[in-house]
Residue, then its C-alpha position, 0 to 999 in steps of 0.5 A: m182825700t178827707e181832712t179826717q184821712a191821715a195823709s201820707g207821702a204814699d198818696f203821690a204816685a211815683s211819677e208824682r213824687a218825681y215831678i214834685r222833687s224836681e219842681l222844688d229842687m234847686i234852679f240856677s241857684t235859687l231855691p223854690t218855695v212851695a207857696d210859689g207853686f209850679q210855673l206852667k209853660t203856655w201854648r204860643g200857637g194853635p188851637d190852645r194858644g195862650k192856654p197853659k201846657i199841663s203834663p199828664v202828671a200835673k193833670g192827675l194832681l189837678e183831677r185828685g184836688l191835690m193842686r189847683l190851677d191859677t191863671a191870675g198872674r201873667l204865667p199860670r201856676l199849679l198851687f197846692t190845695q190844703s189836702g195837697i200840702a198835708a200829703r206834701r208835709a208828708m212826703m217831705s217828712d218821709r227820708r225814703f221820698a226826699d232827701p232831707k238835706k236836698f230839700a231842707h228849704v222845703r222841709q223849713e217851709l212846711g215846718i218840719d224842721p226848725v229854721p237855723e238861728t242865723q237864717a231867721r236873724q236875716d229875715 
């Protein structure tokens, strides 16, 4: 996808949208952020020991240039590229693809919804 093409939530396949929603859903009362990316597990043994475990869905996102692999930290992460962020913003803007209440934290981070006054003062 080039910068001149308009991004839409349909840029992601249904399995990719489900993967993204599951990664950005609340985890143990913590709201993940888009900027932190998706943490990956690593192989503990065998010929791939220490390499990241990448699901078929994540491989598709990497191959299409919507995400990139970051192995600089202790644990590997998948991070959205610029085109991935544009497609992600479009996905989160469409109620059919993501519940606005459930993913309000993501919509605020992406600039879709304004940050409430009380929350802005706490930061």
